[in-house]
Structures are given as structure tokens and as C-alpha cells.
N, C-alpha and C positions, 0 to 999 in steps of 0.2 A: 500833488508834487509827482516829478517822472519817477520810473526802478532803477537809474542809474544813479539817482545820488550815493555823496558816498555817506552821510549820515543812516542809512539803510540798513535796518540787521534782518538775519530772515524771518524773526518774528513781525517787524514792520511791516515787509513786503506782503507777508500771508496777511494781515489785515488789511493791506490795501487791496487785494488781490481778494478778500470776502467783499470789502463794504462795494468794489467792482461787481460781484455776479450777484450780490442781492440788489444791487439797483438796477441790473440788469431783468433779473426774476421780475419785480416788479414791475418795472416797464413794458413786460410781456404778462403782467398780470396773471402771474401764479402762485401760487401758497408755495409754503418749503415744503410741504407733503406730496404736492405734486411733483416738487423738482427733485426729492431724496425716491420718486420712485422710476424718473430715468433713470439715476444710475444703482439702485438697486440699494440706496444706504438709508440706517435709519434716520428717521426725525433730527434725531439728537446730534447725530454726525452732521446732517445738515447745517443742523443751527452754528456748530464747532468750526464748519468752513468759512459759513458765512462770519464767523467771528474771529477768523481768522488764528483760531487755536490748537488746528490739524490742518495736515496738507489733503491736495486731491491729487489723483491720478491723473494722469494726459488724457488717457480714454473719457474718465468723468468730464475734465474741463471740456471735451470736442465735442461731447454729447449736449453738455448747457448752454454752449455758446450756438449750438445748429439750431437748438430748440428758441433759446431767449433770441436772437438777431439779437446783440445789442449793439449802437453805433458803430460806426465802420473804424472810429477811430480808437474806441476804447479794446478792440480785439489786438491790437499788436501789443496794448501795454499790458493785458492779461497774459501773453505769451510771453512776455518778458519779467513779467514778476513771477509765474510758473518757473522757468527756468533757472531764476534764479536763486530761488530753494525748495525745487522739487526735483528739476532733472536729473536723473540717470547720472547721464555724463559727467554733471556737474558732481554728486554726492561722489563718482569716483573718482576723483581729482581731489578727493581728502576734503574740501573747504567746509567741512560740515562735522570737523572732528568731534564734537562736544557730544552726537549721540550716535552711534555706526548706524548704515542706514538699515540695515535687516532688525534692529528694533524696533522702529518706527512704527510697527504693528503692534506692539505688546502697549507702548505706550500710549496710541487710541484706543487700545480695548481696556484697558486701567482705567480711562477716563469712564466710561461706557458702564465700566463695574460695580454692581451693588457692593458685591464683598471680593476680597483677597486671600486665599489660604498659599501659605507660603511655605515648602518645605526647603530648607537650603543646606542642610548637613552641618559641614564643615565651615561655611562662610554666614555671615551676617548680610542681612539683602540689604542693594543701598538703599531702600527707601528707610532703616531705623539705622544708619549710620549718621554720626553729628561731622561737625566740618572738618576736626582735626583729623578725625581717623580715615573720612576720605581723602584729602592731600599725602597721606601717611600711605594710602595703597597707592594710590595713582602714581607719588613717588615711587616708590618699591615695584609698580608697573615699567618702570623708567621711561613714564608718559612726557617729560620734559614742558615742553610749551605748551599742550595739549590739556595741561593740569585747569585752567581758569575756564574755558569752556566745558570740559566735563565736569567740573564742582558747580559751574553755575545752573547745567541739567539737570542735574540729579538732585540740586537742591530746590529747583523747580515743583522738580515730581514729586517731594513730600509736600507738597502744597493740596494733592489728593485728599491727606489726612483732616485736612479744616472743609471739605466737601461733605455738604450734610448728606446721611443717609447713606453712608461708606462706613462699613464694618471692614476691619484687618485680622488676621490672625498670620502669628510668623511660629514658627516652629524650628528648633536647629539644635544641633546635635550638643550637647557638652561640652564636646570637643572645641567649639566655636570657640565658648568662652574660655576656654585654657586655653587654647592658638594666643585669645586675644590678651590674657596677663598673662604670656608667656613675653610680650614686646617689650622686657626691661629697657631697653635703647629709649624707649619714648614712655617713660610713666604718664605722664601729661596726657598721652593718648590715649592709652587705657581708662585711665579714671574717667577721663571726659567721654568716653564712649560709653562706661558701665554706666555713668547717671542719664546719658541720654537716653539707653534703654530704658532705667528705671521710672523716667519721669514721662517717657510712651505707655510705659505698662501702666501707668495710674491714669490714662485715660481713656473713654467710656467705651471709646470705639475702636479700641486699639487691644490686643490681648499677644501676650508674650509669654509662648512656654517653652521650657527645654525637655528635649529627650536625654536622660541621665543615660552613663555606661552601664549601669546594672541591670535597665530594662531590657534591652537587649544584645544581641552580643553581632547582628547587621542589620542594616538600615537599610535604606534605597536612594537613588541617584536624587539628584535634585529636582523638584518639579512644583510648579504654582497652576494653580486653577483658579481662574477667573468666572464667579456668578454675577450673570446677566438676569434681566426678565426674557431674553427670549432665546435662554440658553446659557448651557456652562460652555468654557472652552481651558482646555489647559496647555502649558510649554515644558519644556527641559530648553533650558539655555546651555550653547557651547560657546568656545573658543570666538567661533566668526560665525556663528548664525544660531538660531534659533528653531526647536521642532515643535511641530503643532501635532494634536494628538489627533487623529481619527477617535470615532466613537468606540471603537473597542477598547484603544490603549487611554480614553478618558475616564471608562467602565472602572480598568487598573487604577489608575491613578486614585478616583474615589477609593477603592479599599485600600489602598497606598495610606491615603490622607486616614482614615476612620485607623488603620492600626496603628498609624505614628500616633496620634491623636489618643488612642486607649493607652498608651503606655507613656505619656510626657508626662511631667509635673504638674501641677496642677497651676495656674498665672499667679495664687499666691506664695506657695512657694518657690515660684521662679523670681517673682519680684522679691523675693526674701533673701533670696541667692545673689540677686544682682547688686543690693543694699550691702550685704554682704562681703561679696568681692570689691566693692566699692571703698570699701572701712579699709580691710586691707590694701589696696593699692595709696590709696591717701598717706599710709604707713610708711609704703615701700616696702611691702612684702606683699605682695598680688596672689602667692601660691600658697599662703598661711603656712609655710617653714618658720 
């Protein structure tokens, strides 16, 4: 099928491009290991490119085409597929409103990470948001027609929880729960989100802990640490971009994480608090008044 067919999505076009790249590599009698060395990526990233689950840069695609020397008629198709899914010009036009362009590297690194440590202060991390809460947040941002693709992207991201060998620790302030429970105009959203977090907290690979007010007067700004075999990375998220930590900043993030972890309520106490708040929300009394 050609890349211009109307029923193609970004995902199916990436899959098609991946198939073409795999076929070209095999035609060149190269292994994935040899191919990944060409573009300076890990073998797992190379496998994801060929599976169509992650994108490839223009420079990397150019290098692979030059070395693979695929059939002449396949090259225009490869570039057409790349333009449809990954070109900066297309992304700037807003045609991929599900996920901001600048967040793509975060999603790629999450796939590779063995552990994710999240501190989000007064916010509830997107990975542990239930559907009704997501919709409520997107509505509050005035996203309008962008809600559907953003929702699908975030739900797809949550499949990380089902990947073998991954573990997650989510820390946030008691203020995040109070802010959630104060949403009296949408009581079902409060109940849904509290139940969702309680269910996640019962999973073996997910830990949720709350930093209570009494533990500290001041807490650090939000940050995420991603732990990989090849080394840790960390970032802070802003309205229009993310900042990736350098080596010195990474050490500071680790120190901040250890400090927050030392004052956080235990996973057991946090789960008990989530269940308590859920019962109050079910009774229409989220604040316990």
C-alpha cells in the first residue's frame, strides 16, 4: 500500500517505514547491531525503529539508505513515509496534536528505561491518571478537538506498566490529593482517580507515596529520573519543552529524590489514605468535613 492512502495513521506509516528499513537491511546482509552502530543508537532502539514503535531522525534515515542501498523505487516511499510521520515541518503545522514534538524524546527514553522515578509536587503524573481525570484536565486546558488524540496517546503511554522488568515510583505532595479532592463540581472524577491510583498502588511494579505537609515546609520543583542499563537520565518539564539534566544536575536530582523519599509516607500508609479519601468521596464528603 502506498503512503498516501487515507486510512493510514502515523502509527501504521511508521510500521510501514520500519518494514522497508528491515527489508533493506536484510538485503544488505547487515545485522541490527551493525545498523545501530551506523546511527549511534542502542540495539533496542534499532529494533523499535524497524517495528515502527519509535521514529527515526532525518540524518539517521539518510545514513541507513546510503549504506543499505535499497531498490531505487523504495527510496521515495521511505522518504514519503518519513515526511508523513516525522518531518519537523509537518510537526510544526500541528498535524500531530496528540503529543508535543518536544516530548518525543521523553517517550522514547521511557520505553528504554528499567525504572522511572517521578516527583510531580502538586500534580498527578500522566501515567497514573484515569480516563475521566484526563478528560477533565484536557477540558480545563481548553483543548477542544485535541482531547481525543491526546487521550489516546496518554492511554497508549500507560502500556509501559505491562512491560516486563519495568518498575515505577511516583511521589507527589499531599497538596496534589487535596487539589484533586477539592473538585466538587465533578465528584465522579475524584472517585475514579482515587480508585485508579489505589488499584495501581496494589501492583507489584508500581509504588505510590505521598509527601505529607508536616514532613517539610518546602519541596523541590518537579523532575523525573529514568534509570537505564546504559546510565541514568533526568528531566524537568515546562509548558513548552523539557530540560534534560547534565551530569551535575543529575547528581542534584538524585540527592533531591533521596531527600523526598526519606520524608514520604510509606506505600502502605499512602494506599490507606487513598482508600480513606475514596470512601469520603463516595459519600460526597471528599474533605472529611
